N, CA, C and O atoms as CSV, one atom per row, in Angstrom:
chain,resi,resn,atom,element,x,y,z
A,1,MET,N,N,-7.689,42.818,-14.977
A,1,MET,CA,C,-7.510,43.612,-16.169
A,1,MET,C,C,-7.954,45.042,-15.860
A,1,MET,O,O,-9.095,45.231,-15.438
A,2,PRO,N,N,-7.115,46.047,-16.048
A,2,PRO,CA,C,-7.489,47.419,-15.729
A,2,PRO,C,C,-8.533,47.943,-16.723
A,2,PRO,O,O,-8.493,47.633,-17.914
A,3,THR,N,N,-9.457,48.739,-16.203
A,3,THR,CA,C,-10.488,49.323,-17.038
A,3,THR,C,C,-9.897,50.479,-17.827
A,3,THR,O,O,-9.188,51.324,-17.279
A,4,ARG,N,N,-10.200,50.506,-19.127
A,4,ARG,CA,C,-9.664,51.536,-19.996
A,4,ARG,C,C,-10.739,51.931,-20.987
A,4,ARG,O,O,-11.420,51.071,-21.546
A,5,LYS,N,N,-10.890,53.196,-21.200
A,5,LYS,CA,C,-11.870,53.699,-22.154
A,5,LYS,C,C,-11.278,53.633,-23.558
A,5,LYS,O,O,-10.268,54.279,-23.837
A,6,HIS,N,N,-11.896,52.863,-24.434
A,6,HIS,CA,C,-11.440,52.737,-25.816
A,6,HIS,C,C,-12.167,53.750,-26.683
A,6,HIS,O,O,-13.342,54.042,-26.459
A,7,THR,N,N,-11.465,54.283,-27.673
A,7,THR,CA,C,-12.096,55.190,-28.618
A,7,THR,C,C,-12.901,54.370,-29.625
A,7,THR,O,O,-12.631,53.183,-29.814
A,8,PRO,N,N,-13.884,54.994,-30.270
A,8,PRO,CA,C,-14.644,54.252,-31.285
A,8,PRO,C,C,-13.745,53.670,-32.377
A,8,PRO,O,O,-14.010,52.580,-32.883
A,9,GLU,N,N,-12.686,54.390,-32.739
A,9,GLU,CA,C,-11.775,53.898,-33.760
A,9,GLU,C,C,-11.074,52.619,-33.306
A,9,GLU,O,O,-10.929,51.672,-34.079
A,10,GLU,N,N,-10.639,52.604,-32.036
A,10,GLU,CA,C,-9.978,51.407,-31.493
A,10,GLU,C,C,-10.954,50.238,-31.439
A,10,GLU,O,O,-10.590,49.106,-31.756
A,11,ILE,N,N,-12.183,50.512,-31.041
A,11,ILE,CA,C,-13.185,49.451,-30.927
A,11,ILE,C,C,-13.457,48.827,-32.290
A,11,ILE,O,O,-13.493,47.604,-32.420
A,12,ILE,N,N,-13.645,49.657,-33.294
A,12,ILE,CA,C,-13.915,49.136,-34.638
A,12,ILE,C,C,-12.713,48.348,-35.158
A,12,ILE,O,O,-12.880,47.318,-35.810
A,13,GLY,N,N,-11.517,48.824,-34.874
A,13,GLY,CA,C,-10.312,48.094,-35.268
A,13,GLY,C,C,-10.248,46.722,-34.614
A,13,GLY,O,O,-9.917,45.729,-35.263
A,14,LYS,N,N,-10.567,46.673,-33.326
A,14,LYS,CA,C,-10.536,45.382,-32.622
A,14,LYS,C,C,-11.641,44.459,-33.121
A,14,LYS,O,O,-11.441,43.248,-33.212
A,15,LEU,N,N,-12.802,45.016,-33.443
A,15,LEU,CA,C,-13.872,44.178,-33.988
A,15,LEU,C,C,-13.476,43.600,-35.342
A,15,LEU,O,O,-13.782,42.444,-35.635
A,16,ARG,N,N,-12.812,44.377,-36.150
A,16,ARG,CA,C,-12.335,43.872,-37.452
A,16,ARG,C,C,-11.302,42.773,-37.252
A,16,ARG,O,O,-11.308,41.757,-37.948
A,17,GLU,N,N,-10.411,42.999,-36.284
A,17,GLU,CA,C,-9.407,41.969,-35.973
A,17,GLU,C,C,-10.084,40.678,-35.537
A,17,GLU,O,O,-9.695,39.587,-35.955
A,18,ALA,N,N,-11.102,40.816,-34.693
A,18,ALA,CA,C,-11.827,39.640,-34.210
A,18,ALA,C,C,-12.513,38.924,-35.365
A,18,ALA,O,O,-12.518,37.694,-35.415
A,19,GLU,N,N,-13.093,39.683,-36.297
A,19,GLU,CA,C,-13.735,39.072,-37.463
A,19,GLU,C,C,-12.738,38.246,-38.264
A,19,GLU,O,O,-13.056,37.151,-38.727
A,20,ILE,N,N,-11.541,38.775,-38.422
A,20,ILE,CA,C,-10.504,38.051,-39.164
A,20,ILE,C,C,-10.138,36.759,-38.442
A,20,ILE,O,O,-10.032,35.700,-39.061
A,21,LEU,N,N,-9.946,36.856,-37.124
A,21,LEU,CA,C,-9.592,35.663,-36.344
A,21,LEU,C,C,-10.703,34.622,-36.395
A,21,LEU,O,O,-10.432,33.424,-36.486
A,22,LEU,N,N,-11.946,35.075,-36.338
A,22,LEU,CA,C,-13.078,34.142,-36.399
A,22,LEU,C,C,-13.184,33.519,-37.790
A,22,LEU,O,O,-13.502,32.337,-37.916
A,23,ALA,N,N,-12.921,34.302,-38.829
A,23,ALA,CA,C,-12.979,33.780,-40.200
A,23,ALA,C,C,-11.891,32.733,-40.444
A,23,ALA,O,O,-12.048,31.849,-41.287
A,24,GLN,N,N,-10.786,32.840,-39.696
A,24,GLN,CA,C,-9.701,31.874,-39.828
A,24,GLN,C,C,-9.973,30.608,-39.021
A,24,GLN,O,O,-9.117,29.728,-38.936
A,25,GLY,N,N,-11.151,30.519,-38.434
A,25,GLY,CA,C,-11.529,29.311,-37.717
A,25,GLY,C,C,-11.338,29.392,-36.215
A,25,GLY,O,O,-11.533,28.394,-35.522
A,26,GLY,N,N,-10.971,30.526,-35.701
A,26,GLY,CA,C,-10.797,30.680,-34.257
A,26,GLY,C,C,-12.133,30.815,-33.542
A,26,GLY,O,O,-13.169,31.048,-34.165
A,27,THR,N,N,-12.091,30.667,-32.250
A,27,THR,CA,C,-13.304,30.820,-31.451
A,27,THR,C,C,-13.386,32.254,-30.925
A,27,THR,O,O,-12.403,32.995,-30.941
A,28,THR,N,N,-14.558,32.619,-30.468
A,28,THR,CA,C,-14.747,33.946,-29.894
A,28,THR,C,C,-13.853,34.124,-28.673
A,28,THR,O,O,-13.269,35.189,-28.470
A,29,ALA,N,N,-13.753,33.078,-27.866
A,29,ALA,CA,C,-12.913,33.148,-26.667
A,29,ALA,C,C,-11.452,33.402,-27.035
A,29,ALA,O,O,-10.777,34.205,-26.391
A,30,ASP,N,N,-10.965,32.716,-28.070
A,30,ASP,CA,C,-9.582,32.926,-28.522
A,30,ASP,C,C,-9.372,34.346,-29.020
A,30,ASP,O,O,-8.374,34.988,-28.693
A,31,ALA,N,N,-10.322,34.830,-29.814
A,31,ALA,CA,C,-10.210,36.186,-30.357
A,31,ALA,C,C,-10.192,37.215,-29.229
A,31,ALA,O,O,-9.398,38.155,-29.254
A,32,CYS,N,N,-11.057,37.039,-28.252
A,32,CYS,CA,C,-11.107,37.977,-27.121
A,32,CYS,C,C,-9.813,37.938,-26.316
A,32,CYS,O,O,-9.322,38.975,-25.870
A,33,ARG,N,N,-9.273,36.763,-26.136
A,33,ARG,CA,C,-8.018,36.627,-25.398
A,33,ARG,C,C,-6.888,37.353,-26.129
A,33,ARG,O,O,-6.083,38.044,-25.504
A,34,ARG,N,N,-6.830,37.194,-27.454
A,34,ARG,CA,C,-5.769,37.846,-28.229
A,34,ARG,C,C,-5.933,39.368,-28.260
A,34,ARG,O,O,-4.951,40.101,-28.379
A,35,LEU,N,N,-7.186,39.838,-28.153
A,35,LEU,CA,C,-7.446,41.278,-28.161
A,35,LEU,C,C,-7.426,41.875,-26.751
A,35,LEU,O,O,-7.549,43.089,-26.584
A,36,SER,N,N,-7.275,41.029,-25.756
A,36,SER,CA,C,-7.249,41.443,-24.349
A,36,SER,C,C,-8.537,42.133,-23.918
A,36,SER,O,O,-8.516,43.170,-23.254
A,37,ILE,N,N,-9.662,41.531,-24.312
A,37,ILE,CA,C,-10.958,42.034,-23.877
A,37,ILE,C,C,-11.802,40.859,-23.398
A,37,ILE,O,O,-11.541,39.710,-23.754
A,38,ALA,N,N,-12.805,41.152,-22.597
A,38,ALA,CA,C,-13.718,40.116,-22.117
A,38,ALA,C,C,-14.718,39.784,-23.226
A,38,ALA,O,O,-14.993,40.610,-24.096
A,39,GLU,N,N,-15.252,38.570,-23.182
A,39,GLU,CA,C,-16.247,38.190,-24.188
A,39,GLU,C,C,-17.470,39.085,-24.108
A,39,GLU,O,O,-18.054,39.427,-25.136
A,40,GLN,N,N,-17.865,39.467,-22.901
A,40,GLN,CA,C,-19.013,40.368,-22.741
A,40,GLN,C,C,-18.749,41.698,-23.442
A,40,GLN,O,O,-19.638,42.269,-24.073
A,41,THR,N,N,-17.520,42.176,-23.323
A,41,THR,CA,C,-17.145,43.430,-23.977
A,41,THR,C,C,-17.248,43.271,-25.491
A,41,THR,O,O,-17.773,44.145,-26.181
A,42,TYR,N,N,-16.746,42.155,-25.998
A,42,TYR,CA,C,-16.811,41.897,-27.436
A,42,TYR,C,C,-18.255,41.942,-27.920
A,42,TYR,O,O,-18.547,42.613,-28.910
A,43,TYR,N,N,-19.167,41.242,-27.244
A,43,TYR,CA,C,-20.562,41.196,-27.678
A,43,TYR,C,C,-21.239,42.556,-27.546
A,43,TYR,O,O,-22.062,42.926,-28.384
A,44,ARG,N,N,-20.896,43.300,-26.499
A,44,ARG,CA,C,-21.457,44.641,-26.320
A,44,ARG,C,C,-20.986,45.556,-27.446
A,44,ARG,O,O,-21.778,46.289,-28.038
A,45,TRP,N,N,-19.680,45.505,-27.734
A,45,TRP,CA,C,-19.125,46.314,-28.818
A,45,TRP,C,C,-19.752,45.930,-30.154
A,45,TRP,O,O,-20.099,46.800,-30.953
A,46,ARG,N,N,-19.896,44.638,-30.393
A,46,ARG,CA,C,-20.450,44.183,-31.663
A,46,ARG,C,C,-21.890,44.663,-31.827
A,46,ARG,O,O,-22.320,45.026,-32.922
A,47,LYS,N,N,-22.624,44.657,-30.715
A,47,LYS,CA,C,-24.002,45.128,-30.755
A,47,LYS,C,C,-24.054,46.624,-31.066
A,47,LYS,O,O,-24.889,47.074,-31.850
A,48,GLU,N,N,-23.155,47.386,-30.447
A,48,GLU,CA,C,-23.173,48.838,-30.590
A,48,GLU,C,C,-22.488,49.323,-31.866
A,48,GLU,O,O,-22.974,50.248,-32.517
A,49,TYR,N,N,-21.364,48.705,-32.225
A,49,TYR,CA,C,-20.540,49.203,-33.329
A,49,TYR,C,C,-20.509,48.289,-34.542
A,49,TYR,O,O,-19.903,48.643,-35.553
A,50,GLY,N,N,-21.135,47.140,-34.473
A,50,GLY,CA,C,-21.076,46.196,-35.580
A,50,GLY,C,C,-21.578,46.805,-36.878
A,50,GLY,O,O,-22.677,47.356,-36.915
A,51,GLY,N,N,-20.800,46.715,-37.931
A,51,GLY,CA,C,-21.183,47.230,-39.232
A,51,GLY,C,C,-20.899,48.706,-39.450
A,51,GLY,O,O,-21.105,49.214,-40.553
A,52,LEU,N,N,-20.434,49.399,-38.429
A,52,LEU,CA,C,-20.141,50.825,-38.582
A,52,LEU,C,C,-18.720,51.029,-39.086
A,52,LEU,O,O,-17.820,50.232,-38.819
A,53,LYS,N,N,-18.550,52.102,-39.811
A,53,LYS,CA,C,-17.214,52.521,-40.201
A,53,LYS,C,C,-16.726,53.510,-39.153
A,53,LYS,O,O,-17.515,54.022,-38.359
A,54,THR,N,N,-15.447,53.772,-39.153
A,54,THR,CA,C,-14.837,54.616,-38.132
A,54,THR,C,C,-15.483,55.992,-38.058
A,54,THR,O,O,-15.794,56.470,-36.968
A,55,ASP,N,N,-15.687,56.633,-39.199
A,55,ASP,CA,C,-16.269,57.977,-39.182
A,55,ASP,C,C,-17.716,57.961,-38.707
A,55,ASP,O,O,-18.166,58.912,-38.067
A,56,GLN,N,N,-18.449,56.893,-39.012
A,56,GLN,CA,C,-19.828,56.775,-38.541
A,56,GLN,C,C,-19.871,56.618,-37.030
A,56,GLN,O,O,-20.727,57.205,-36.368
A,57,ALA,N,N,-18.959,55.834,-36.482
A,57,ALA,CA,C,-18.921,55.633,-35.029
A,57,ALA,C,C,-18.565,56.935,-34.322
A,57,ALA,O,O,-19.148,57.263,-33.288
A,58,ARG,N,N,-17.616,57.672,-34.872
A,58,ARG,CA,C,-17.215,58.952,-34.281
A,58,ARG,C,C,-18.403,59.912,-34.281
A,58,ARG,O,O,-18.659,60.596,-33.290
A,59,ARG,N,N,-19.121,59.956,-35.393
A,59,ARG,CA,C,-20.293,60.840,-35.514
A,59,ARG,C,C,-21.373,60.427,-34.512
A,59,ARG,O,O,-22.007,61.284,-33.896
A,60,MET,N,N,-21.584,59.117,-34.349
A,60,MET,CA,C,-22.581,58.625,-33.404
A,60,MET,C,C,-22.239,59.064,-31.983
A,60,MET,O,O,-23.115,59.514,-31.245
A,61,LYS,N,N,-20.976,58.935,-31.599
A,61,LYS,CA,C,-20.556,59.343,-30.252
A,61,LYS,C,C,-20.733,60.846,-30.061
A,61,LYS,O,O,-21.162,61.289,-28.995
A,62,ASP,N,N,-20.406,61.633,-31.087
A,62,ASP,CA,C,-20.595,63.085,-31.003
A,62,ASP,C,C,-22.074,63.430,-30.814
A,62,ASP,O,O,-22.418,64.306,-30.021
A,63,LEU,N,N,-22.941,62.735,-31.547
A,63,LEU,CA,C,-24.374,62.978,-31.417
A,63,LEU,C,C,-24.898,62.580,-30.040
A,63,LEU,O,O,-25.767,63.254,-29.488
A,64,GLU,N,N,-24.372,61.486,-29.484
A,64,GLU,CA,C,-24.780,61.078,-28.141
A,64,GLU,C,C,-24.385,62.125,-27.105
A,64,GLU,O,O,-25.157,62.419,-26.193
A,65,LYS,N,N,-23.178,62.690,-27.242
A,65,LYS,CA,C,-22.741,63.741,-26.320
A,65,LYS,C,C,-23.620,64.976,-26.439
A,65,LYS,O,O,-24.009,65.564,-25.430
A,66,GLU,N,N,-23.933,65.370,-27.665
A,66,GLU,CA,C,-24.782,66.545,-27.903
A,66,GLU,C,C,-26.185,66.305,-27.338
A,66,GLU,O,O,-26.783,67.203,-26.746
A,67,ASN,N,N,-26.697,65.102,-27.524
A,67,ASN,CA,C,-28.012,64.749,-27.008
A,67,ASN,C,C,-28.034,64.857,-25.481
A,67,ASN,O,O,-28.988,65.391,-24.913
A,68,ALA,N,N,-26.999,64.359,-24.818
A,68,ALA,CA,C,-26.921,64.442,-23.350
A,68,ALA,C,C,-26.852,65.895,-22.902
A,68,ALA,O,O,-27.481,66.269,-21.912
A,69,ARG,N,N,-26.090,66.721,-23.625
A,69,ARG,CA,C,-25.972,68.136,-23.279
A,69,ARG,C,C,-27.325,68.836,-23.411
A,69,ARG,O,O,-27.698,69.641,-22.557
A,70,LEU,N,N,-28.056,68.528,-24.482
A,70,LEU,CA,C,-29.361,69.143,-24.689
A,70,LEU,C,C,-30.371,68.687,-23.647
A,70,LEU,O,O,-31.198,69.483,-23.201
A,71,ARG,N,N,-30.319,67.420,-23.251
A,71,ARG,CA,C,-31.223,66.930,-22.199
A,71,ARG,C,C,-30.973,67.655,-20.874
A,71,ARG,O,O,-31.915,68.006,-20.163
A,72,ARG,N,N,-29.700,67.875,-20.554
A,72,ARG,CA,C,-29.377,68.619,-19.326
A,72,ARG,C,C,-29.904,70.044,-19.408
A,72,ARG,O,O,-30.441,70.567,-18.432
A,73,ALA,N,N,-29.753,70.674,-20.567
A,73,ALA,CA,C,-30.229,72.046,-20.741
A,73,ALA,C,C,-31.747,72.116,-20.586
A,73,ALA,O,O,-32.267,73.036,-19.956
A,74,ILE,N,N,-32.448,71.153,-21.154
A,74,ILE,CA,C,-33.911,71.129,-21.041
A,74,ILE,C,C,-34.334,70.931,-19.591
A,74,ILE,O,O,-35.254,71.598,-19.119
A,75,SER,N,N,-33.677,70.029,-18.887
A,75,SER,CA,C,-34.055,69.799,-17.492
A,75,SER,C,C,-33.768,71.032,-16.636
A,75,SER,O,O,-34.541,71.351,-15.733
A,76,ASP,N,N,-32.656,71.730,-16.914
A,76,ASP,CA,C,-32.352,72.962,-16.182
A,76,ASP,C,C,-33.410,74.025,-16.444
A,76,ASP,O,O,-33.857,74.701,-15.518
A,77,LEU,N,N,-33.811,74.174,-17.708
A,77,LEU,CA,C,-34.824,75.173,-18.056
A,77,LEU,C,C,-36.180,74.824,-17.453
A,77,LEU,O,O,-36.907,75.713,-17.010
A,78,THR,N,N,-36.526,73.543,-17.430
A,78,THR,CA,C,-37.785,73.113,-16.831
A,78,THR,C,C,-37.790,73.414,-15.341
A,78,THR,O,O,-38.793,73.883,-14.801
A,79,LEU,N,N,-36.683,73.149,-14.681
A,79,LEU,CA,C,-36.573,73.432,-13.252
A,79,LEU,C,C,-36.693,74.938,-12.993
A,79,LEU,O,O,-37.387,75.354,-12.065
A,80,ASP,N,N,-36.022,75.749,-13.805
A,80,ASP,CA,C,-36.121,77.206,-13.670
A,80,ASP,C,C,-37.566,77.670,-13.835
A,80,ASP,O,O,-38.039,78.526,-13.086
A,81,LYS,N,N,-38.258,77.107,-14.810
A,81,LYS,CA,C,-39.654,77.482,-15.060
A,81,LYS,C,C,-40.525,77.143,-13.859
A,81,LYS,O,O,-41.364,77.947,-13.453
A,82,LEU,N,N,-40.333,75.962,-13.291
A,82,LEU,CA,C,-41.127,75.557,-12.133
A,82,LEU,C,C,-40.863,76.461,-10.933
A,82,LEU,O,O,-41.789,76.820,-10.205
A,83,ILE,N,N,-39.610,76.826,-10.729
A,83,ILE,CA,C,-39.263,77.720,-9.617
A,83,ILE,C,C,-39.920,79.085,-9.816
A,83,ILE,O,O,-40.459,79.657,-8.869
A,84,LEU,N,N,-39.877,79.601,-11.023
A,84,LEU,CA,C,-40.499,80.899,-11.317
A,84,LEU,C,C,-42.021,80.844,-11.148
A,84,LEU,O,O,-42.626,81.807,-10.677
A,85,GLN,N,N,-42.635,79.737,-11.526
A,85,GLN,CA,C,-44.085,79.592,-11.339
A,85,GLN,C,C,-44.433,79.599,-9.849
A,85,GLN,O,O,-45.404,80.235,-9.438
A,86,GLU,N,N,-43.649,78.899,-9.052
A,86,GLU,CA,C,-43.885,78.864,-7.613
A,86,GLU,C,C,-43.691,80.267,-7.001
A,86,GLU,O,O,-44.464,80.697,-6.144
A,87,ALA,N,N,-42.662,80.950,-7.453
A,87,ALA,CA,C,-42.393,82.295,-6.937
A,87,ALA,C,C,-43.511,83.258,-7.308
A,87,ALA,O,O,-43.875,84.124,-6.511
A,88,ALA,N,N,-44.062,83.113,-8.522
A,88,ALA,CA,C,-45.132,83.989,-8.978
A,88,ALA,C,C,-46.404,83.772,-8.161
A,88,ALA,O,O,-47.191,84.701,-7.986
A,89,ARG,N,N,-46.609,82.569,-7.666
A,89,ARG,CA,C,-47.766,82.278,-6.831
A,89,ARG,C,C,-47.567,82.731,-5.389
A,89,ARG,O,O,-48.512,82.766,-4.601
A,90,GLY,N,N,-46.343,83.071,-5.060
A,90,GLY,CA,C,-46.062,83.505,-3.700
A,90,GLY,C,C,-45.867,82.370,-2.714
A,90,GLY,O,O,-46.116,82.534,-1.520
A,91,ASN,N,N,-45.428,81.234,-3.196
A,91,ASN,CA,C,-45.250,80.076,-2.320
A,91,ASN,C,C,-43.890,80.059,-1.636
A,91,ASN,O,O,-43.601,79.125,-0.889
A,92,PHE,N,N,-43.063,81.038,-1.861
A,92,PHE,CA,C,-41.744,81.034,-1.209
A,92,PHE,C,C,-41.744,81.862,0.030
A,92,PHE,O,O,-40.717,81.969,0.701
């Protein structure tokens, strides 16, 4: 099965589909087969996106991206500060 990045909207749609299939008496394995995903993927998605609405999931992903960007900026600034401290001491 080729690896493909699903959008939060697609994931929530597939989770809803799986809920319907399970409510109709199907098994998790059957639902995953019909959705063309692995059971591990289903459980991971359910853990991460379970109970979220589409707009909430989109907002969560945006916040995660912003958080990663800010962490990179902080680490860059910390590194710059350390280099400047070393230079001020004359260690270069």
